[in-house]
C-alpha positions as CSV (number, residue, x, y, z in Angstrom):
1,M,0.0,0.0,0.0
2,E,2.8,2.4,1.0
3,R,4.7,1.5,-2.2
4,N,1.6,2.3,-4.4
5,T,1.2,5.6,-2.7
6,M,4.9,6.4,-3.3
7,N,4.5,5.5,-7.0
8,I,1.4,7.7,-7.4
9,R,3.3,10.6,-5.7
10,T,6.3,10.1,-8.0
11,R,4.0,10.1,-11.1
12,M,2.2,13.2,-9.9
13,L,5.5,15.0,-9.3
14,A,6.8,14.1,-12.7
15,L,3.5,15.3,-14.3
16,V,3.7,18.6,-12.4
17,L,7.4,19.0,-13.5
18,V,6.4,18.4,-17.1
19,F,3.6,20.9,-17.1
20,T,5.7,23.4,-15.2
21,S,8.4,23.0,-17.9
22,F,5.8,23.6,-20.6
23,A,4.4,26.6,-18.8
24,G,7.8,28.0,-18.0
25,N,9.1,27.7,-21.6
26,A,5.9,29.1,-23.0
27,A,6.2,32.1,-20.6
28,Y,9.9,32.6,-21.5
29,F,9.5,32.4,-25.2
30,Y,6.1,34.0,-25.8
31,S,5.4,36.4,-22.9
32,H,6.2,40.1,-23.0
33,H,8.6,39.5,-20.1
34,G,10.5,36.9,-22.1
35,Q,11.5,36.8,-25.8
36,N,8.1,37.8,-26.8
37,H,7.8,35.5,-29.8
38,I,4.1,36.2,-30.0
39,A,4.9,39.6,-31.3
40,R,6.2,38.0,-34.5
41,Y,2.7,36.7,-35.4
42,V,0.3,38.7,-37.4
43,S,-3.5,39.1,-37.0
44,Y,-6.0,37.3,-39.2
45,S,-7.0,40.7,-40.7
46,D,-3.5,41.5,-41.7
47,V,-3.0,38.0,-43.3
48,N,-6.3,38.4,-45.2
49,K,-5.3,41.8,-46.4
50,K,-2.0,40.5,-47.8
51,L,-3.8,37.6,-49.5
52,K,-6.2,39.9,-51.2
53,S,-3.3,42.0,-52.6
54,T,-1.2,39.2,-54.0
55,A,-0.2,39.0,-57.7
56,A,-2.5,36.0,-58.0
57,R,-5.6,38.0,-56.9
58,K,-4.8,40.8,-59.3
59,V,-4.3,38.5,-62.2
60,K,-7.5,36.5,-61.4
61,K,-9.6,39.7,-61.3
62,A,-8.1,41.0,-64.6
63,T,-8.6,37.7,-66.4
64,K,-11.9,36.4,-65.1
65,N,-13.2,35.8,-68.6
66,D,-10.2,33.6,-69.6
67,D,-11.1,30.0,-69.1
68,S,-8.0,28.6,-70.9
69,F,-5.1,27.0,-69.1
70,Y,-2.3,29.5,-68.3
71,R,0.3,30.4,-65.7
72,Y,1.0,33.8,-64.3
73,S,4.1,35.4,-62.9
74,G,5.3,38.7,-61.6
75,D,8.1,40.8,-60.1
76,K,6.8,40.3,-56.5
77,V,5.3,36.8,-56.3
78,N,5.1,35.0,-52.9
79,Y,5.9,31.3,-52.6
80,N,2.8,29.1,-53.2
81,E,0.5,32.1,-53.3
82,A,-1.3,30.6,-56.4
83,L,-2.8,28.0,-54.0
84,T,-4.7,30.8,-52.2
85,A,-6.4,31.9,-55.4
86,G,-6.8,28.5,-57.1
87,M,-4.5,29.4,-59.9
88,N,-1.4,28.2,-61.7
89,G,1.7,30.2,-61.0
90,T,5.4,30.0,-61.4
91,S,6.3,30.1,-57.7
92,F,6.5,27.2,-55.3
93,Y,8.3,26.1,-52.1
94,W,8.0,22.3,-51.7
95,S,10.5,20.1,-49.8
96,L,9.1,17.1,-51.7
97,Q,8.8,17.4,-55.4
98,N,9.1,15.7,-58.8
99,K,12.8,15.1,-59.6
100,H,12.3,16.4,-63.1
101,L,11.3,19.8,-61.8
102,T,14.5,20.0,-59.8
103,Q,16.4,18.9,-62.9
104,F,14.7,21.6,-65.0
105,I,15.6,24.3,-62.5
106,T,19.2,23.2,-62.2
107,E,19.9,22.7,-65.9
108,T,18.5,26.1,-66.9
109,E,20.5,27.6,-64.0
110,Q,17.6,29.5,-62.6
111,P,18.6,32.0,-59.9
112,A,16.6,30.2,-57.2
113,N,17.7,30.0,-53.6
114,A,17.4,26.2,-53.8
115,A,16.1,23.7,-56.3
116,Y,12.9,23.2,-54.2
117,M,11.9,26.9,-54.2
118,I,11.5,29.3,-57.1
119,R,9.5,32.4,-57.8
120,S,9.6,32.9,-61.6
121,F,11.4,32.0,-64.8
122,N,14.0,34.7,-64.5
123,S,12.2,37.1,-66.9
124,S,13.2,34.7,-69.7
125,A,11.1,35.1,-72.9
126,A,11.8,31.5,-73.9
127,L,10.8,29.9,-70.6
128,N,7.8,32.2,-70.2
129,A,6.6,31.1,-73.6
130,V,7.3,27.4,-73.3
131,N,5.7,27.2,-69.8
132,S,2.5,28.9,-70.7
133,V,3.1,32.1,-68.7
134,K,0.4,34.2,-70.2
135,Y,0.0,36.9,-67.5
136,Y,2.4,39.0,-65.5
137,A,1.7,41.3,-62.5
138,K,4.1,44.2,-62.3
139,R,4.3,45.8,-58.9
140,S,7.7,47.5,-58.8
141,K,10.0,49.5,-61.1
142,T,11.6,46.4,-62.6
143,A,11.4,46.1,-66.4
144,L,8.7,43.9,-68.1
145,P,9.8,40.6,-69.6
146,Y,9.8,40.5,-73.4
147,G,6.4,40.2,-75.2
148,F,4.1,41.5,-72.5
149,T,1.5,44.3,-73.1
150,K,-0.8,45.9,-70.6
151,I,-4.4,44.7,-70.3
152,S,-5.6,46.1,-67.0
153,G,-4.1,48.1,-64.1
154,K,-0.7,46.4,-63.4
155,V,-1.5,43.2,-65.2
156,Y,0.1,42.4,-68.6
157,Q,-0.4,39.7,-71.2
158,N,2.2,37.6,-73.0
159,E,1.5,37.5,-76.7
160,N,3.9,34.6,-77.2
161,A,2.6,32.2,-74.5
162,L,2.3,28.7,-75.8
163,P,-0.6,26.4,-74.6
164,L,0.0,23.6,-72.1
165,G,0.2,21.1,-74.9
166,Y,1.2,21.6,-78.5
167,T,2.6,19.6,-81.4
168,T,6.0,19.4,-82.9
169,A,7.8,17.1,-85.4
170,H,11.3,18.2,-84.3
171,V,13.4,16.3,-81.8
172,I,16.6,17.2,-79.9
173,T,18.2,14.1,-78.3
174,R,19.0,14.3,-74.7
175,A,22.7,13.6,-75.4
176,E,22.9,16.7,-77.6
177,Y,20.8,18.7,-75.2
178,E,23.2,18.0,-72.3
179,K,26.1,19.5,-74.3
180,L,24.4,23.0,-74.4
181,S,24.8,25.9,-72.1
182,S,21.8,26.9,-69.9
183,L,20.8,29.7,-72.2
184,E,21.0,27.5,-75.3
185,K,18.9,24.9,-73.5
186,Q,16.2,27.5,-73.0
187,Q,16.2,28.4,-76.7
188,T,16.2,24.7,-77.6
189,L,12.9,24.2,-75.8
190,L,11.2,26.5,-78.3
191,Q,12.6,24.6,-81.3
192,G,11.5,21.0,-80.5
193,V,11.1,18.3,-77.9
194,V,13.9,16.7,-76.0
195,L,13.8,12.9,-76.1
196,D,16.3,10.1,-75.5
197,S,16.1,9.0,-79.1
198,V,14.4,10.1,-82.3
199,P,11.1,8.2,-82.9
200,T,10.2,6.9,-86.4
201,G,8.6,9.6,-88.5
202,M,10.1,12.5,-86.6
203,T,13.1,14.7,-87.5
204,A,16.3,15.3,-85.5
205,T,16.7,19.0,-85.3
206,K,19.9,21.1,-84.9
207,P,18.9,24.1,-82.8
208,T,20.0,27.6,-83.8
209,F,21.1,30.1,-81.2
210,T,21.2,33.9,-81.0
211,D,23.0,34.5,-77.7
212,K,26.6,35.7,-77.5
213,S,29.1,36.4,-74.7
214,L,30.5,39.9,-74.4
215,P,33.9,41.2,-73.4
216,Y,33.7,43.2,-70.2
217,T,35.7,44.9,-67.5
218,I,34.9,45.0,-63.8
219,V,35.6,48.1,-61.7
220,G,35.4,48.7,-58.0
221,N,34.9,51.7,-55.8
222,D,35.8,52.9,-52.3
223,D,34.0,49.8,-50.8
224,A,35.3,47.2,-53.3
225,A,38.3,46.4,-55.4
226,V,39.3,44.0,-58.2
227,E,42.6,42.3,-57.9
228,G,43.3,39.6,-60.4
229,Q,40.6,36.9,-60.2
230,K,39.3,38.2,-56.8
231,L,36.6,40.7,-55.9
232,H,37.4,42.3,-52.6
233,I,34.3,43.7,-50.8
234,Y,35.5,45.8,-47.9
235,K,32.2,46.8,-46.4
236,K,28.6,45.6,-46.3
237,K,26.6,46.8,-49.3
238,G,29.9,47.1,-51.3
239,S,29.5,46.8,-55.0
240,V,31.3,46.3,-58.3
241,T,30.3,47.3,-61.8
242,I,30.6,45.2,-64.9
243,Q,31.0,47.4,-68.0
244,F,30.4,46.2,-71.5
245,T,28.9,47.3,-74.9
246,G,25.4,46.0,-75.3
247,S,23.0,46.1,-78.2
248,A,19.4,47.4,-78.5
249,A,16.4,45.1,-78.2
250,Q,18.1,42.4,-76.2
251,E,17.7,40.3,-73.1
252,T,20.9,40.5,-71.0
253,Y,22.1,37.9,-68.5
254,L,24.9,37.7,-66.0
255,R,26.2,34.2,-65.5
256,F,28.4,33.4,-62.5
257,T,29.4,30.8,-60.0
258,L,29.8,32.0,-56.5
259,K,32.6,29.8,-55.2
260,N,35.4,30.3,-52.7
261,Y,33.5,33.1,-51.0
262,T,35.4,33.9,-47.8
263,D,35.3,36.7,-45.3
264,Y,38.5,38.5,-44.6
265,P,39.3,37.2,-41.1
266,A,38.7,33.6,-42.1
267,Y,40.7,34.0,-45.3
268,T,43.8,35.6,-43.9
269,Y,45.1,35.0,-40.4
270,Y,47.3,38.1,-40.6
271,K,50.3,36.2,-42.0
272,T,52.4,39.3,-41.7
273,Q,53.0,41.3,-38.6
274,E,53.0,44.6,-40.4
275,N,49.7,44.7,-42.3
276,D,46.7,42.8,-43.3
277,P,47.5,41.7,-46.9
278,L,43.9,42.3,-47.9
279,H,44.2,46.0,-46.9
280,R,41.7,46.1,-44.0
281,Y,44.3,48.1,-42.3
282,S,46.8,50.4,-43.9
283,T,50.4,50.1,-42.7
284,E,50.0,53.4,-40.8
285,K,46.8,52.3,-39.0
286,W,48.2,48.9,-38.2
287,N,51.4,50.3,-36.7
288,K,49.4,52.6,-34.5
289,K,48.0,49.6,-32.7
290,D,50.1,48.3,-29.8
291,E,51.1,44.6,-29.7
292,I,48.1,43.8,-27.4
293,D,45.6,45.3,-29.8
294,Q,47.2,43.6,-32.8
295,N,47.0,40.2,-31.1
296,L,43.4,40.8,-30.1
297,V,42.6,41.5,-33.8
298,K,44.4,38.2,-34.8
299,I,42.6,36.2,-32.2
300,S,39.2,37.7,-33.3
301,A,40.0,36.8,-36.9
302,R,40.7,33.1,-36.0
303,K,37.3,32.8,-34.2
304,F,35.3,34.3,-37.0
305,R,32.5,32.1,-38.4
306,L,31.7,32.5,-42.1
307,P,28.1,33.6,-42.7
308,S,25.9,30.8,-44.1
309,S,24.4,33.0,-46.8
310,L,25.2,36.0,-48.9
311,N,22.6,38.2,-50.5
312,L,23.3,39.8,-53.9
313,R,21.3,42.5,-55.7
314,F,21.8,43.3,-59.4
315,S,20.9,46.4,-61.4
316,A,21.4,47.1,-65.1
317,Q,21.8,50.5,-66.7
318,T,21.0,51.4,-70.3
319,E,22.8,53.9,-72.5
320,S,19.9,56.4,-71.8
321,G,20.8,56.2,-68.1
322,K,17.7,54.3,-67.0
323,T,18.3,51.7,-64.3
324,Y,16.5,48.3,-63.9
325,K,16.8,46.3,-60.7
326,T,16.3,42.6,-60.0
327,N,15.0,40.9,-56.8
328,T,17.6,39.8,-54.2
329,L,19.4,36.5,-54.9
330,T,20.5,34.5,-51.8
331,C,23.6,32.3,-52.3
332,Y,24.9,29.9,-49.6
333,S,28.4,29.2,-48.3
334,D,29.8,25.9,-47.1
335,A,28.7,27.1,-43.6
336,Y,25.1,26.5,-44.5
337,V,23.7,23.3,-43.0
338,R,22.2,22.1,-46.4
339,Y,25.0,23.4,-48.6
340,T,25.4,21.2,-51.7
341,G,28.3,22.8,-53.4
342,A,28.9,25.9,-55.5
343,K,26.0,26.7,-57.9
344,T,26.0,28.5,-61.2
345,Y,23.3,31.2,-61.6
346,L,22.0,32.8,-64.8
347,V,20.6,36.1,-63.6
348,G,18.2,37.8,-66.0
349,L,18.5,41.6,-66.4
350,V,15.4,41.6,-68.6
351,Y,14.7,42.8,-72.1
352,T,15.2,46.5,-72.9
353,A,14.8,48.3,-76.1
354,R,17.8,50.5,-75.3
355,A,21.2,48.9,-75.2
356,K,22.6,48.1,-71.7
357,K,26.1,49.3,-70.8
358,R,26.7,48.2,-67.2
359,I,25.6,45.8,-64.5
360,T,26.2,46.6,-60.8
361,T,26.3,43.8,-58.3
362,T,25.9,44.7,-54.6
363,F,27.0,42.3,-51.8
364,D,25.4,42.5,-48.4
365,E,28.5,41.1,-46.7
366,R,32.2,42.0,-46.9
367,G,34.5,39.2,-48.2
368,I,36.4,37.8,-51.1
369,N,34.7,36.4,-54.2
370,D,36.2,34.5,-57.1
371,R,35.3,36.2,-60.4
372,A,36.8,33.6,-62.7
373,D,33.4,32.3,-63.8
374,I,31.6,35.6,-64.5
375,E,30.1,35.9,-68.0
376,A,28.0,38.7,-69.5
377,V,25.6,37.3,-72.1
378,L,23.3,39.0,-74.7
379,Y,20.3,37.2,-76.1
380,T,18.2,38.4,-79.0
381,H,14.9,36.8,-79.8
382,L,15.2,37.6,-83.5
383,R,16.7,35.6,-86.3
384,P,19.2,37.5,-88.5
385,T,16.7,38.9,-91.0
386,E,13.7,38.9,-88.7
387,T,11.7,41.8,-87.3
388,V,9.6,41.8,-84.1
389,L,6.4,41.3,-86.1
390,D,8.0,38.4,-88.0
391,L,8.9,36.8,-84.7
392,V,5.4,37.0,-83.3
393,C,3.9,35.6,-86.4
394,R,6.4,32.8,-86.4
395,L,5.6,31.8,-82.9
396,L,1.9,32.0,-83.5
397,L,2.1,29.8,-86.5
398,E,4.3,27.3,-84.8
399,K,2.0,26.9,-81.8
400,K,-1.1,26.5,-84.2
401,K,0.5,23.6,-86.1
402,N,-1.5,20.5,-85.4
403,T,-1.2,17.4,-87.6
404,E,-1.6,13.7,-86.7
405,A,2.1,13.1,-87.5
406,H,3.2,15.5,-84.9
407,R,3.9,14.5,-81.3
408,V,2.2,16.2,-78.4
409,R,4.6,17.8,-76.0
410,R,3.9,18.5,-72.3
411,R,5.3,21.3,-70.3
412,P,8.0,20.4,-67.7
413,V,6.3,22.3,-64.9
414,E,2.7,21.9,-63.7
């Protein structure tokens, strides 16, 4: 009897301790006297207000009479927002997904934070067309992608959007496709279907391309410098400018691989006693420090932890002086818990009628960046003797072809 009473008391005490732990942690994390996590939450009315102002809602209102299949995109699209409006968008954030979607994002070098999250198709005229992106919601001062015209308010329609399924007799083999650059792959998708082999009755097509790399120079400023193959960013929000000679009526891309990103203290352990070789201190400033201060700086450098992510912002300027900005791109370092290696990004600086002449890249953290893999690329949508009207007519004719001998092609993204 006494043993049973003791067991009951022990269980009750354990239960009280558990509930006390819950209550204590809840009070610590959520109360005003603790970390006040509850302040991070938003009210239902605020959430509802944001949902009503999404790009999805604006497009749905402007296209209520369009009962065809289409996707929409925009310059400020939230992840998965299409679900709240029952629409088909270009953004998603799914940890579990079809492996072919990941492959598509990776092989076209989309500037996505990860292969399981993307907002749009990088303002690419080819990918917008081939993925049925018919409408676009413009909410900031970024430039419109190629081929869009205004229909209502801030909603624009793509005159070159292809339907979900269309027919083609032209085949590019997977083996040939894999040899292409990311921008060539995007152009290829408009010229045929990619298959492992060429079926009987169909034609193997050799795609044609209109993109070209440009010679360029990179210049720094007071906050950044270029030394050999390294970009030295001395302060947060430091920037470098890529100068080149562009052409009118072009899409422009900046292709780069962010590898060997290292912050100053982690990169150099002050190998010399006189001066930081990366110029964080001039010889004069370094010599003004006594031995104790110099040693403290060295110790601090060795304890530095590399940031897990780096945010980049890009802007392009045309010959007329007008500037076009992109959304922020987040790149990850090897300090990131899910880091999978250096990735190559193809950042779209959109289509402009005027020629672009420079691209400015702004870094949110100081550090050293390898510039060996930077490439400036121009892409024109026109064939050598083709006008804009010719292009539109060609695409419209191609998407209307429909013979029994042609093979139906499905989009890579649903």
